[in-house]
C-alpha positions in Angstrom: 23.3 -106.6 25.3 20.5 -108.8 24.1 18.2 -107.9 21.2 15.2 -107.6 23.5 17.0 -105.1 25.7 18.0 -103.0 22.7 14.5 -103.0 21.5 13.2 -101.9 24.9 15.7 -99.0 25.0 14.8 -97.8 21.5 11.1 -98.1 22.3 11.6 -96.2 25.5 13.6 -93.4 23.8 10.9 -93.2 21.2 8.2 -92.9 23.8 10.3 -90.2 25.5 10.5 -88.2 22.3 6.8 -88.5 21.7 6.1 -87.5 25.3 8.4 -84.4 24.9 6.7 -83.5 21.6 3.3 -83.9 23.2 4.4 -81.7 26.1 5.7 -79.1 23.7 2.5 -79.1 21.7 0.4 -78.9 24.8 2.6 -76.1 26.2 2.4 -74.2 23.0 -1.3 -74.7 22.9 -1.8 -73.6 26.5 0.5 -70.6 25.9 -1.2 -69.7 22.6 -4.6 -70.0 24.1 -3.7 -67.3 26.6 -2.5 -64.9 23.9 -4.6 -62.1 22.4 -5.9 -63.1 19.0 -5.5 -60.1 16.6 -7.0 -59.3 13.3 -4.7 -57.4 10.9 -4.8 -55.2 7.9 -2.4 -53.7 5.3 -1.7 -50.2 4.3 -4.0 -49.0 1.5 -4.2 -46.0 -0.8 -7.5 -44.2 -0.5 -9.4 -41.0 -1.1 -10.7 -40.0 2.4 -14.2 -39.0 1.4 -16.3 -36.9 3.8 -20.1 -37.1 3.5 -22.3 -34.6 5.2 -26.0 -35.6 5.4 -28.4 -33.6 7.5 -32.1 -33.2 7.8 -33.9 -29.8 7.5 -37.2 -28.1 6.8 -38.7 -25.8 4.1 -39.5 -22.3 5.3 -41.3 -19.5 3.6 -39.6 -16.7 1.7 -36.0 -15.6 1.3 -34.5 -14.4 4.5 -32.7 -11.1 4.4 -30.6 -9.9 7.3 -31.4 -6.6 8.8 -28.3 -4.9 10.3 -27.8 -1.9 12.5 -24.9 -0.1 14.0 -23.3 -2.2 16.7 -23.2 -1.1 20.3 -26.6 0.6 20.4 -28.8 0.0 23.4 -32.3 -1.2 22.5 -35.0 0.7 24.4 -38.1 -1.1 22.9 -38.6 -4.0 20.6 -41.6 -3.4 18.4 -41.9 -6.7 16.6 -41.8 -10.4 17.4 -41.2 -13.6 15.4 -44.0 -14.2 12.9 -45.1 -10.5 12.6 -45.6 -9.2 9.1 -44.1 -5.8 8.5 -44.1 -3.3 5.7 -41.2 -1.2 4.4 -40.7 1.7 6.8 -42.4 0.1 9.8 -40.6 0.5 13.2 -38.7 -2.6 14.2 -37.2 -1.3 17.4 -36.2 2.0 19.0 -32.8 3.0 20.4 -32.2 4.5 23.8 -31.8 8.2 22.9 -29.8 9.1 26.0 -27.3 6.4 25.3 -27.2 7.4 21.6 -26.6 11.1 22.6 -23.7 10.0 24.8 -22.2 8.0 21.9 -22.6 11.0 19.5 -21.1 13.5 21.9 -18.1 11.2 22.4 -17.6 10.9 18.7 -18.1 14.7 18.2 -15.6 15.4 20.9 -13.0 13.2 19.1 -13.8 15.0 15.9 -13.4 18.4 17.6 -10.1 17.4 19.1 -8.8 16.2 15.8 -10.1 19.4 14.0 -8.3 21.5 16.6 -5.1 19.6 15.9 -5.5 20.3 12.2 -6.3 24.0 12.8 -3.1 24.2 14.9 -1.0 22.6 12.1 -2.6 25.0 9.6 -1.8 28.0 11.8 1.7 26.9 12.3 2.1 26.3 8.6 0.8 29.9 7.9 3.1 31.4 10.5 6.0 29.4 9.0 5.0 30.7 5.5 4.9 34.3 6.7 8.2 33.9 8.5 9.8 32.4 5.4 8.5 35.3 3.2 9.9 37.8 5.7 13.2 36.0 5.8 13.3 35.9 2.0 12.5 39.6 1.7 15.2 40.4 4.2 17.7 38.1 2.5 17.0 39.8 -0.9 17.4 43.2 0.7 20.6 42.1 2.3 21.7 40.8 -1.1 21.0 44.1 -2.9 22.7 46.2 -0.1 25.7 43.9 -0.2 25.8 44.2 -4.0 25.8 48.0 -3.8 28.5 48.0 -1.1 30.8 45.6 -2.9 30.3 47.4 -6.3 31.4 50.6 -4.5 34.5 48.9 -3.2 35.3 47.5 -6.6 34.7 50.9 -8.2 37.0 52.6 -5.7 39.7 50.0 -6.5 39.3 50.7 -10.3 39.5 54.5 -9.7 42.8 54.0 -7.7 44.2 52.0 -10.5 43.3 54.7 -13.1 44.8 57.4 -10.9 48.0 55.4 -10.4 48.2 54.9 -14.2 47.8 58.6 -14.8 50.4 59.5 -12.1 52.9 57.1 -13.7 52.2 58.4 -17.1 52.8 62.0 -16.1 55.9 61.4 -14.0 57.6 59.0 -16.3 59.4 55.9 -15.2 59.2 56.3 -11.4 59.7 53.2 -9.3 57.5 54.4 -6.4 54.6 55.1 -8.7 55.0 51.7 -10.4 54.8 50.1 -7.0 51.7 52.2 -6.2 50.1 51.1 -9.5 50.8 47.4 -8.7 49.4 47.8 -5.2 46.3 49.4 -6.6 45.8 46.6 -9.1 46.2 44.0 -6.3 43.6 45.9 -4.2 41.2 46.0 -7.2 41.6 42.3 -7.9 41.1 41.5 -4.2 38.0 43.6 -4.1 36.5 41.8 -7.1 37.3 38.4 -5.5 35.7 39.4 -2.2 32.6 40.7 -4.1 32.2 37.4 -5.9 32.6 35.4 -2.7 30.2 37.6 -0.7 27.6 37.6 -3.5 27.8 33.8 -3.8 27.2 33.5 0.0 24.3 35.9 -0.1 22.8 34.2 -3.1 23.1 30.8 -1.3 21.3 32.2 1.7 18.4 33.4 -0.5 18.3 29.9 -2.2 18.3 28.1 1.1 15.3 30.2 2.3 13.2 29.7 -0.8 14.1 26.0 -1.1 11.0 23.8 -0.6 11.0 22.0 2.8 10.4 18.3 3.2 6.7 17.4 3.2 5.1 16.6 6.6 2.4 13.9 6.2 0.9 14.7 9.6 -1.7 17.1 8.1 -2.8 14.6 5.4 -3.0 11.8 7.9 -5.1 13.9 10.3 -7.4 14.9 7.5 -7.9 11.3 6.4 -8.6 10.3 10.0 -11.1 13.2 10.4 -12.9 12.1 7.2 -13.2 8.6 8.7 -14.6 9.9 12.0 -17.1 12.1 10.2 -18.2 9.2 8.0 -18.5 7.0 11.2 -20.6 9.7 12.9 -23.1 10.1 10.0 -25.3 7.0 10.6 -25.6 7.9 14.3 -26.9 11.3 13.3 -29.4 9.7 10.9 -30.7 7.6 13.7 -31.0 10.7 15.9 -32.9 12.4 13.1 -35.3 9.4 13.2 -35.7 9.9 16.9 -34.0 6.5 17.5 -36.4 4.5 15.4 -34.9 1.6 13.3 -37.1 1.1 10.3 -37.7 -2.0 8.2 -35.8 -1.8 4.8 -38.4 -4.0 3.1 -41.7 -5.8 3.5 -41.7 -9.4 4.9 -42.2 -11.7 7.9 -40.0 -11.6 11.0 -38.4 -15.1 11.3 -35.5 -14.5 13.7 -34.7 -11.8 16.2 -31.2 -11.5 17.7 -31.7 -8.4 20.0 -33.7 -7.8 23.1 -35.0 -4.8 25.1 -32.1 -3.4 27.2 -29.5 -5.3 25.2 -27.1 -3.8 22.6 -26.9 -4.4 18.9 -24.0 -6.6 17.5 -22.0 -6.2 14.4 -24.0 -9.0 12.7 -27.7 -9.2 11.8 -30.2 -8.0 14.4 -33.1 -9.9 12.8 -34.1 -11.8 9.7 -36.9 -10.9 7.3 -38.6 -13.4 5.0 -40.0 -12.0 1.8 -43.1 -14.0 1.1 -43.2 -12.9 -2.5 -40.2 -15.0 -3.4 -39.7 -18.8 -3.4 -39.2 -20.8 -0.2 -35.9 -21.7 1.5 -34.5 -24.9 2.9 -33.1 -24.5 6.5 -30.9 -26.9 8.3 -28.2 -27.0 11.0 -24.6 -28.2 10.9 -22.3 -29.2 13.7 -18.8 -27.6 13.9 -17.3 -30.8 12.4 -19.8 -30.8 9.5 -19.1 -27.2 8.8 -15.5 -28.1 7.8 -16.9 -29.7 4.7 -19.8 -27.3 3.8 -19.2 -23.6 3.2 -21.0 -20.6 1.8 -21.8 -20.9 -2.0 -20.8 -24.7 -1.9 -22.8 -27.0 -4.2 -25.0 -29.5 -2.3 -27.6 -32.1 -3.1 -31.2 -31.6 -1.8 -33.9 -34.2 -1.5 -37.4 -33.2 -0.2 -39.9 -35.6 1.2 -42.2 -37.0 -1.4 -39.7 -36.5 -4.2 -37.7 -39.4 -5.6 -35.0 -37.2 -7.2 -32.2 -35.1 -5.7 -31.8 -31.5 -6.8 -28.5 -29.6 -7.0 -28.5 -26.5 -4.9 -26.2 -23.8 -3.4 -25.6 -22.7 0.2 -26.8 -19.1 0.2 -26.4 -18.3 3.9 -24.3 -19.8 6.6 -23.8 -18.3 10.1 -23.3 -19.5 13.7 -26.5 -20.2 15.4 -27.5 -17.7 18.2 -29.6 -20.3 19.9 -27.2 -23.3 19.6 -23.6 -22.0 20.0 -21.1 -24.2 18.2 -23.7 -25.1 15.5 -24.3 -23.3 12.2 -27.5 -22.4 10.4 -27.7 -23.0 6.7 -30.2 -21.5 4.3 -30.7 -22.6 0.7 -32.9 -20.6 -1.8 -35.3 -23.0 -3.5 -36.3 -22.7 -7.2 -39.7 -21.2 -7.7 -42.4 -23.8 -7.2 -40.2 -26.2 -5.3 -41.3 -27.1 -1.8 -43.9 -25.8 0.6 -43.4 -24.4 4.1 -43.1 -27.1 6.7 -41.9 -29.8 4.3 -39.0 -31.9 5.5 -35.9 -32.9 3.5 -32.3 -33.9 3.5 -29.2 -31.9 2.4 -26.0 -33.9 1.5 -22.6 -33.1 0.3 -19.7 -35.4 -0.5 -16.1 -34.2 -0.6 -13.6 -36.7 -1.9 -10.5 -34.8 -0.7 -7.0 -35.7 -1.8 -5.5 -39.2 -2.3 -3.5 -40.6 0.7 -1.0 -43.4 0.4 -1.1 -44.6 3.9 -4.7 -45.4 5.1 -6.0 -47.8 7.7 -9.4 -48.3 9.3 -10.1 -45.9 12.2 -10.3 -48.9 14.6 -6.6 -49.5 14.1 -5.7 -46.0 15.4 -5.3 -45.5 19.1 -5.4 -42.1 20.9 -3.8 -41.1 24.1 -4.1 -37.4 24.8 -2.9 -35.6 21.8 -0.9 -38.6 20.6 -1.9 -41.2 18.1 -0.4 -44.6 17.4 -1.0 -48.0 15.8 0.3 -51.5 16.6 2.4 -53.2 14.0 2.9 -57.0 14.0 6.6 -58.0 14.2 8.3 -61.4 14.4 11.0 -62.6 16.7 12.5 -65.8 18.3 10.7 -66.8 21.5 11.1 -69.6 24.1 8.8 -71.9 22.1 10.1 -70.8 18.7 9.0 -68.0 16.3 6.4 -65.7 17.8 4.6 -62.5 16.8 4.5 -59.4 19.0 2.9 -55.9 18.8 5.1 -52.9 18.3 3.7 -49.4 19.0 4.3 -46.9 16.2 3.5 -43.2 16.6 1.6 -41.6 13.7 -0.1 -38.4 12.7 -3.7 -38.5 11.5 -3.8 -36.3 8.4 -7.5 -36.9 7.6 -10.3 -39.3 8.7 -13.8 -40.4 8.0 -15.9 -43.3 9.4 -14.2 -45.8 7.1 -10.5 -44.6 6.7 -7.8 -42.8 8.6 -5.0 -41.2 6.6 -1.7 -41.5 8.5 1.8 -40.2 8.5 4.5 -42.1 10.3 7.2 -44.8 10.2 5.0 -47.2 8.2 5.5 -48.8 4.8 3.6 -51.0 2.3 4.7 -54.2 4.1 3.5 -53.0 7.6 1.0 -55.4 9.1 -1.4 -53.3 11.3 -3.5 -54.7 14.1 -7.1 -53.7 13.5 -8.7 -55.6 16.4 -7.9 -57.9 19.3 -9.7 -60.3 21.6 -7.7 -58.8 24.5 -6.0 -55.6 25.4 -2.7 -55.3 23.6 0.3 -53.2 24.8 3.6 -52.4 23.3 5.8 -55.6 23.1 3.0 -58.0 23.9 3.1 -61.4 22.2 0.0 -61.9 20.0 -1.6 -64.7 17.9 -2.8 -63.9 14.4 -6.4 -64.8 13.7 -5.4 -66.7 10.6 -3.6 -69.3 12.7 
């Protein structure tokens, strides 16, 4: 083979290798261009802080809830929001016919229970009298038995004495000796029978006078009766007032939770603002925000026109009657702070506990009640090493807008997909954004 031919073969082989390399590069490039490009993140240790920040308004006076017995039908509402009332003014009146029905029902229950108590007491008295009679008869029987047995023992003793005299007068007579022995046996038997009979009679007396086991029925009934009577008392007070529910203090009506024809609930029927006391700050929380703000919690308060935040305390928190699922918050302001109608912002930050497996919320996917993340894994592919997404189920322990605390099969080396240029499914090959 000539040198030129060899050179041509080598050059051709080299060109072939270059061509194959170029094809591989182009193929990998085309393949890679079609892959989703993913951004990744690592597991971090974080305090999942929750910040609640809501707007509100300053209102006049301290609001005091006015309560009434639940279940009463309102006949007439005498006030409306914004009205000023004095202590003792009529707020609303109760339907007297309905009130009478309620009272009669409760009195019937009391009468029934009282009758049961009276029956128990009567039965106890009859039982006591019966026991006294049984005791008296038992003691009489005891005394009669004692007399009868003493007589029998005495007769036995007399027979022994007589046998001894007969033997003494007659001398050594075998028949008389036998008679004396028989008399002694009879006397001893009479004494034994007396002791036995007296023990039995004494036991019968003791059994009768022994205290019986206590029955708690009467005490339970008496406690129940006291409870029913205590429950009835306020209804009687309302009847005494001819159904009028009076204001317990002076103030301004700010909220009304009852209406004519409706029934009172077990919560406040209305709210009164005392205009003689400092203003309040009012705001509303969602159900989610309420998780991090509770009654008596410390919060920060900033009113419009002020450059400083003030520390304050949540004084009242209750579900809104006008916006179900939301909660009204009232904060008593220091004297001289704020004027009615002034806007402001309430905020509270709760750092929570430290979590050792946190990622950004964007990395967490939800499907029904199930949560999962995609972890980047490496494997051998057709064109060499490749990265793919593996779905890992997790439990979300806590979450805010910045971090989600997870529990699952993750470790410090886990590479979590936080975002992707295309939809990613379990097992899909992906390309890292750093490439």
